[in-house]
C-alpha positions in Angstrom: 0.0 0.0 0.2 2.6 2.5 0.9 4.1 2.0 -2.6 1.0 3.2 -4.5 0.7 6.2 -2.0 4.2 6.9 -2.5 3.5 7.1 -6.5 0.6 9.1 -5.8 2.3 11.7 -4.0 5.2 11.9 -6.7 3.2 12.3 -9.6 1.2 14.6 -7.9 4.3 16.7 -7.4 5.3 15.9 -10.2 2.0 17.5 -12.5 2.3 20.3 -9.6 6.4 21.7 -10.6 5.1 21.0 -14.7 2.4 23.4 -13.8 4.3 26.3 -12.1 6.9 25.9 -14.7 4.4 26.4 -17.5 3.1 29.5 -15.8 6.7 30.9 -15.9 7.2 30.0 -19.3 4.0 31.3 -20.4 5.0 34.9 -18.4 8.3 34.7 -19.9 7.0 34.2 -23.5 4.8 37.3 -23.3 7.3 39.5 -21.9 9.3 38.5 -25.0 6.4 39.4 -27.2 6.4 42.6 -25.9 9.7 43.3 -26.3 10.0 41.8 -30.1 6.9 44.3 -30.5 9.0 46.9 -29.1 11.7 45.7 -31.1 9.8 45.8 -34.5 8.4 49.5 -33.4 12.2 50.6 -33.1 13.5 48.7 -36.1 10.6 50.3 -38.4 11.1 54.1 -36.7 15.0 53.5 -37.4 14.5 52.2 -40.9 11.9 55.6 -41.4 14.6 58.2 -40.7 16.9 56.0 -43.0 14.9 56.4 -45.5 14.2 59.9 -44.9 17.8 60.7 -45.3 17.7 58.5 -49.0 14.4 60.4 -49.9 15.9 64.1 -48.9 19.1 63.4 -50.7 17.3 62.9 -54.2 19.4 59.8 -54.8 17.3 56.9 -55.5 15.4 54.4 -57.5 12.2 52.5 -57.9 12.7 48.7 -59.4 9.2 47.7 -59.8 8.3 43.8 -59.6 4.9 44.5 -60.8 3.2 47.4 -63.7 -0.7 48.1 -63.2 -2.5 50.1 -65.8 -5.2 52.1 -65.5 -8.0 49.1 -65.5 -5.9 47.5 -62.0 -4.5 44.9 -64.5 -1.2 43.8 -62.9 1.7 42.0 -64.2 4.8 41.0 -63.0 7.9 42.2 -64.6 11.5 42.3 -64.4 12.4 45.0 -61.6 16.1 45.8 -63.5 14.1 47.0 -66.5 10.9 48.5 -64.9 11.9 51.5 -62.8 11.8 55.0 -61.5 15.1 57.0 -61.0 16.0 60.2 -59.1 18.9 61.7 -59.3 19.2 65.1 -58.2 17.5 67.0 -60.1 16.8 64.4 -62.9 14.8 61.4 -63.4 14.4 58.4 -65.7 11.1 56.9 -66.2 11.5 53.3 -67.7 9.6 50.0 -69.0 11.0 47.2 -70.4 10.4 43.4 -71.5 13.3 40.4 -71.7 11.5 39.2 -74.7 11.0 41.8 -76.8 12.8 45.3 -78.2 11.3 48.3 -78.1 12.5 51.9 -78.7 14.7 52.0 -75.7 16.2 48.6 -76.7 14.9 46.9 -73.6 11.5 46.3 -74.7 10.0 49.7 -73.7 10.4 53.1 -73.4 12.6 54.9 -71.5 11.9 59.2 -70.8 14.7 60.8 -69.0 14.2 64.5 -68.2 14.4 67.1 -65.2 12.1 67.2 -62.2 10.2 70.5 -61.3 7.6 70.8 -58.2 9.2 68.1 -56.2 7.0 67.7 -52.7 7.9 65.7 -50.1 5.7 64.8 -47.2 6.2 62.7 -43.8 3.5 60.6 -42.0 5.3 60.4 -38.6 1.9 58.3 -37.6 2.1 56.0 -40.1 5.8 56.0 -40.7 5.2 56.8 -44.5 6.1 59.1 -47.4 4.7 60.8 -50.2 6.5 62.5 -52.9 5.4 64.2 -55.5 7.2 66.0 -58.7 7.0 66.3 -62.7 9.3 64.9 -65.1 9.6 67.0 -68.1 11.0 64.8 -71.0 11.6 65.1 -74.8 8.5 62.5 -75.5 6.2 64.2 -73.0 5.5 65.8 -69.4 4.8 63.2 -66.6 3.3 63.8 -63.0 5.1 61.0 -60.3 3.4 60.4 -57.6 4.5 58.1 -54.6 4.0 56.7 -51.4 6.6 54.7 -49.7 6.5 52.7 -46.4 8.8 52.2 -43.5 9.8 48.7 -45.0 10.8 50.5 -48.2 7.9 49.1 -50.2 6.8 51.4 -52.6 4.1 52.7 -55.1 4.4 55.1 -58.1 1.6 56.4 -60.1 2.9 58.0 -63.5 0.0 60.2 -65.6 0.9 62.4 -68.5 -1.1 64.5 -70.4 -3.4 62.2 -71.9 -6.0 59.9 -70.3 -4.4 56.7 -68.7 -1.8 55.8 -65.7 1.2 53.1 -65.1 1.9 52.1 -61.5 5.2 51.1 -60.7 5.2 48.6 -57.6 8.5 47.4 -56.0 10.8 48.6 -53.3 12.8 51.8 -52.8 16.6 51.5 -53.0 19.6 53.9 -52.7 21.5 54.6 -55.9 24.1 52.6 -54.9 22.1 49.8 -54.0 20.3 49.8 -57.2 21.1 46.8 -60.2 19.2 48.4 -63.1 19.7 48.8 -67.0 19.3 51.8 -68.9 18.0 51.6 -71.9 18.4 54.2 -74.7 16.4 57.5 -74.3 13.1 56.8 -76.6 13.0 59.8 -79.2 
């Protein structure tokens, strides 16, 4: 009889210790979740500050992973050939394709010109930027409106004097980190 009573006591003691250790682990996980949330918030804010420096330096590229037309049809594209480049007071708007040749030699159109009317707005609550400017090129005048979040995800809408629009959906990179290939200027 003593052996079964001893086994029952040791079993209850083991269960009690396991419950105590599980509750301690749960508290540790809750603390680490809060710490992870704070770390993510701090990282987003740090990225926002770095992004502010990049945008204000006027030396960056939006490499598009997708292009979207005015009807909302999205197509995946090569980011090396489809981009918006801003370098000081100049900009390059390019579309391209790896399967055909176009006016620019890379299957699309390249418009290069000077920037005017640059406006940069910061949203500290959402940690986003809104950048707007006009590019005067040899093939037309284009308005560019970009929304960029702290993770460097960017969405840029290009409109011209004629109806229609083209949306570049991708990432913002500093000029030095970009891997774009610029074709010939379209005439």
